[in-house]
N, C-alpha and C positions, 0 to 999 in steps of 0.2 A: 504494500500500500504506500502511495506517495502523497505527501501533503500538498494542497493547492489552496490558492485564494480565489474566490469566485469573481468572475467577470460578468457572466450572465447565464441564467438558467431558463429554459423554455417552459411555459405553463401549457403543456400539451394536453389534449384530451385524455391520453393514457395516464398522465400524472393525476388528474382529477379522479379518474376511474379507479386507479389503484388506491388513492387516498380514501375513497369511499368504501373500498372493499368489493366493488362491483366487477373489477377486471379479473380475468382468469388467472393472472399472475400475481394478484395481490396477496400479501401476507396477512397475518392476523395479530400483529404486534403493534400495540398503541401505548403511549404516544409515538408518533413517527415524524421524521423529517421528509417531506415530499420531494419529488424531483428525480428524473431518470437520467438526465444528461446535463452537460453544462460546458461552457467555455470558461477556462480557468487559467491562472498564472502560476507557474512553478517557481521554485526557489531562485532560479536563475533569471526570472523575468520573462520566460518564454510563454507564449499563448498556446494552449493545447485544448483539444476537444476531449472530454472525459465523461465517465459514467460508470454504471454497474457498481454503485456504492452499496455495500451489504446492508440489508434491512436490520433495524428500523431506521437507518440513516438514509439520507437522500442528498441531492445536489443543491437544494435551496438553503444554503448556509454560507455565511461569509468565509468560513474555512471548512474544508472538507478533505477527506482522504479517499483515494480511488485507486483501483488496481492497474489503470493504464492511462496514458495521455498521448494522443495523436497530435503532433505539431500542426498548427494552422499554416496553410501555404501563404506565401508572401502576397500581400494585397487583399487578403480575405477580411471582410468586415466581421468582427467577432460577434456582434449582435445578430447579423444575418445567419451566421453559422449556428448560434444558439437557438434561433427561431426555426431554422430550416432543416437541420440534420435529421431530427426524428421523423418529421413527415416526409422528407425527401427519400430517406433510406427505404421507406415502405414500398415505394414504387421502383426505385433504382435496382434494388436487389433482385426481384424476380425478372425485371427486364434484362439486366445484365446476364443473368443465368440463362434466360431464353436465347439471347443473342449468341452466347457461347455454344448453346446446344444446336441451333439451326443455322447459324452463320449470318443471317439477315432477318430483321424483325418483320419486314413486310408491313402489314396493317396491324395496328394496335388499337384496341377498344378500351377506353377508360370510363367506367361507370362511377359517377360522383366526382366528375372532373372540376366542378366549380367550388369544391372545398379546397383548403390549402394543400393537403396531401395529394388530392387528385390533380390539381393544377400543376404541382411540381412533377407529378408522374407524366403528364402530357409533355412538359419540357424535357424530362429525362428521356422519354421515348425518342424525341427529336434528336437529343444529344447523342443517343446511342445508335442512331442511324435508321430509325423507322421510316419507311417510305410514305406511310399514310397513318395519321392519328385521328381517331374518331373520339371526340370528347362529349360525353353525355352528362347533363346536369340541369338544375332548375334555374340558376341565377342567369338572367339575360345579360347583365353587365359583365359577369365573369366569362360567359360564353363569347361575347363580343371580343373580349381581350384575347381569348384563346384562338378565335378565328383570325384575328390580326397577326397571331404568331404562326399561322399556317395550318391550324387544326380544322378538320371537318366537324361541325358542331351538330349535336342532336339535342334539341331543347325538350326537356321533360316538364317544363312549367305548365301547370294546369292539367297534366295528363298522368302524373306519376301514381295516381290512385287507380288507374284503369290499365290493367295488365295488357289487354289487347291493343290499346292505343300506344302504350310504351313500346310494345313489340313492333308495331308499325313504324314508329319513329326510328327505332334502332335499325330495323331492316332497311329502311330508306337511306339512312346515313351510311350503312355498310355498303349499299349499292352493289351487292353481289361479291364483295371482297371479303372472304372469310378471314377473320383475324388470326394471326399466329399466336396472340396472347390477349386475354381479357384481364384487366385489373379491376376488381370489383370492390369499391369502398362502401357499397350500399347494402347489398344482399337483400333479404326479404322479398317482397313482391317484385321489385325491380329485377332481381336475379331471375325470378321465374319468367318475367317478360323477356329477358335476354336469352334464356334457354329456348323460348319459343322462336325468337328471331333467328337464333343460330340453327335451329332445326328446320327452318322453312325451305331454304334454297337448295336446289339440286343442280347437277350439271357440272359446271366448270370447277366448283369448289368441293366436289364430293370426296376428294382425297385429301382435303385440308386437314392439317394437324393442329389442333387448337389446345393451348394451355389456358385453363380458366383458374385464376388465382384469386381467392377470397381473402380480402385484407381488412375490411371494415364492415360494420353492420348498422349503419345509420338508418337504414330503411326497415330493419327488422332482424331479429336473431336467427330466424329459421327460413328455409326455402326448400320447396319440393323440386327434386331433380327428375325429369321425365326419363323413364327407362328407355323409351325409343330413341331419345337423343344419344344416350350412351352407346346404344347398339348401332346407330346409323352414322355416327361421326367418330373420328379419332379425336376424342376429347378427354383430357385429363383434368381432374378437379383436385386442387390442392389449396393449402392456406399459406399465408406468409405473416409471421408475427413472432413475438417472443416465444422461444421454445422450439420453433420449427426450422430455424437456421442456425448452423454452427457458429459459435462465437468467433472462431478463427476467421471464418468468411466475412462476418460482420466487420471485424477490425481491419481486415485486408481491403475492404471496400471503402472505408472511411476517407482515405486520402483522395480517392477519385471523386467522391461526392463533394468534399470540401473544395477541391480544385474547380469543379463545375460551378460552385457558388462564387468562388473568387473570379472566375472567368466571365461570369454573367450568363452562363448557359442555364443556370437555375437562379431564380430571383425571389427568394423568400423575403417577406416583409416583416420586420421586427417592430414591435411597439413596446418600448421600455417602461417599466414601472419600478420605482424604488421599493425597498422592503417596507417602508411605512405605508405604501399603497398596495400591499399584498392582496387585500380583499378585493380591490378594484381589478387587479390583474387576474385574480381567480374568476371573477365574474365576466371578464372581457370575452366577447365572442367574435371579434373581427370587425373589419378586415385585417388581415395579417395575424401574427401570433404574438401574444403577450410574452415578454421576457422579464424576469426579475433581475435587477441589478443592485449592487450594494448602495449605490447613490444614483438617483434618477438624473 
């Protein structure tokens, strides 16, 4: 364990979920210090990205001890790294693994692209060489931004409670291009609509190999998977989250994601709050990601 001084810690949804005990990785030891990751300063004054502090301790403390520290690349904004690494890694890891597996990403479908993690996943897909990125979500303003970045957008505004309508929107946006990978930050009925859309087309994409990666469950914790879809498509269903990816791979990926933030390929927005405003930071819902800093 190495001692560090905090620079900034992101108030991510997983942080709140673990603190409440609702997350599958949450412990049951209270009181606790929340926080899963941070940018911190080591004894030599170097900025590092760090985390995995053993419970009941966390990263939201002026001084902390952690088992690793990945140096920030030159030019990286420490607040952007603190805000963006956790949400960006959720999409980057499965995308990078898929790119290694198939050589080229082709079409990527992101469900929940208008949230911070989903938006960064759209950017990550572009950075990792996807030919076509379909971004699905409800926020019209966020979809407009993603369209300006080159994504094909599928607006779920006003239809996300209608599975058939969502399936229509997704099928139209895919336009016959079977995705090599689906990143699902929503699950629930939206996933069921996506399964319907993926099962519709025949012909040119019938030999398509689709990796469907479940990452978040903002639309619901459960979804029914049609048996016919699994029999009629080369489709693999997997999850990406704490416990599903080896720590060694996570740590090896950190420099690539930090460099993408430093280069501007990924553009997380940080909203800083001082420790005295921790309650406001906890309640903040965006745009951008709240980060706690020792002094605002």
